[in-house]
N, C-alpha and C positions, 0 to 999 in steps of 0.2 A: 483364718476363715476368709474365703473369697467375698468380694462385695456382692450385694444384692443387685441383680441386673433388672433395671426398669426400662420399659419401652413406653413412651408417651405418644399418643395418637391424637391428631386433629385432622380435619379434612385437608386444609391447605398447607399445614406444617410450615407456617411462616411467623407465628406469634406465640400462642400459649404453649404449644408442645416444645418449641425451641427454647423458650424461657425455662421450662421445667427441665429440659435436657441439660441446660447450663447450671441451673440452681442445685440439682441433686448432688452431683459430685463436689460442687463448691462448698455446700453446707456440711456435707458428710464425706470428706475425702477418705478414700480407702474403704468406706463402708457401703457407698452406693456408686454404681456405674449406671449411666443412662444414655439412651439414644432416643430419637424421635423419628416419626414418619407421618406421611399423609396419604389418604386415599386418592386425593387429587392435588398433589403438591403444586404450589404456586411457582416454584423454581428459585425463589430467593427469599431471604428473611425480610420481615417487615422492618424498616429502618427505626421505627419507634420501639420495637421490641429490643433491638440491639442497643439503642440509646438508653433504655431503661436498665438493661443489664450493665452497661458501661457506667451509669450513674451510681451503681452499687458496687463497682469494682469487681464484677463477676466476669471471668474470662468468657469470651463469646466469639473469638476469631475463627474457631473451628466449626461453627454452626453453618449448616446448609439445609435448604428445603429439599427433602428427598421423598421418594415413594416407598411403598411397602416392600417392593422387590429388593431393596437394599438391605432390609432388616429381617426378612422373612425366615432365613435359615440360621439366624443366630439364636443362642439359648437365652430365654428370658425367664425371670422368676415372677414377674408381674407385668401385665399390660394394662395401662391406664389411659382411658379416653378423657379428654379435657373439653370436648365440645359435643353438643347434643347430636349433631348429624353423624359424627364418627361413632358415637355410642350406639346409634340405631342401625348402623351399617353392618351387614353380614360380611365378615372378612375371611374368605376361604383360604387365603394364602398364609395366614398366621396359624400357629399351632393351637389346637382346641383344648389341649390339656394344661395350658398355662392359666393360672388365676387371672381374673380381670376385675377391674374396678372402674368406676366412673366418678371423676372429680370435676364436675361441670362448672365451667366459668363462662361468662359472656365473651363475645368476640370483641376485643378492644378496638380494632379498626372500624367496627360498625357503630361504636358508641358516639354520643354527641360530643363528648370530650375524650378523644382517644388517649391523649397523654396521661390524663388522670386515671383512666380505666386501665391502661397498661401498668401503672404503679400499683393500683389496687389488686389487679389479677396477680401480679408478681408477688405481692404480699400474701395473697390467699394461697398460692401454690407453696410458698415458703411455710405457711402454717400447716398445710397438709403434710408436707415432708417432715416437719418437726413432730407432728402427732404420730405419723407412721413410724418414725424412729424411736419415739418415746415408748412404744408398745413392743419393745424388743423381745419380751418374754412370750409374745403371742405368735401364732402362725401368721404367715404373710397375708392370707385372705382376711383374717380378722383385723390385722393392722391396716390394711387397705380400706376396709369397711369403716373403721374409726376415722380415718382421714376423709373418707367420702362424706361422713356425717358432718365433719368440720366444714368441708366445702359447701355443703348444702346450707348450713347455718350462716356461713360467711356471706353467701350470695343473697340470702334472705335479708340479712342485716344491712347490706349495702344498698345505696340508691343508684341503680345503674342507668336510670333514665337520662 
């Protein structure tokens, strides 16, 4: 069975979406394939995102900040937005028949303590991926919804101030 292909979206594609792109295949090799993109990519990964991945021994050398044009013609099983602005954007270049989910997390670079926020967001994304994969007997949209509920509870429980 081929891996489930996940596309993670954020506006800048420099932090959350890149961490998710690296985490998914690292946690579930051969079961998940992932990429990421941004509607307004910054052009480079956030150094703290890379440092967070490195501290967990997650390969990240392949990551780059890229736009939607790079991923628009690839086949996706699920498109996941990780930031509120990407979730609200209309994205005409991506296929409309692909299931979508929103796993909303705060923007670590904008936090008062960015390093701690990167760690918490990385952990939150990991939880979402684990819940998604634990629901293997469910259709992809249901699995994604279960993970979205985890993201929502995770964010409510955290002190992001």
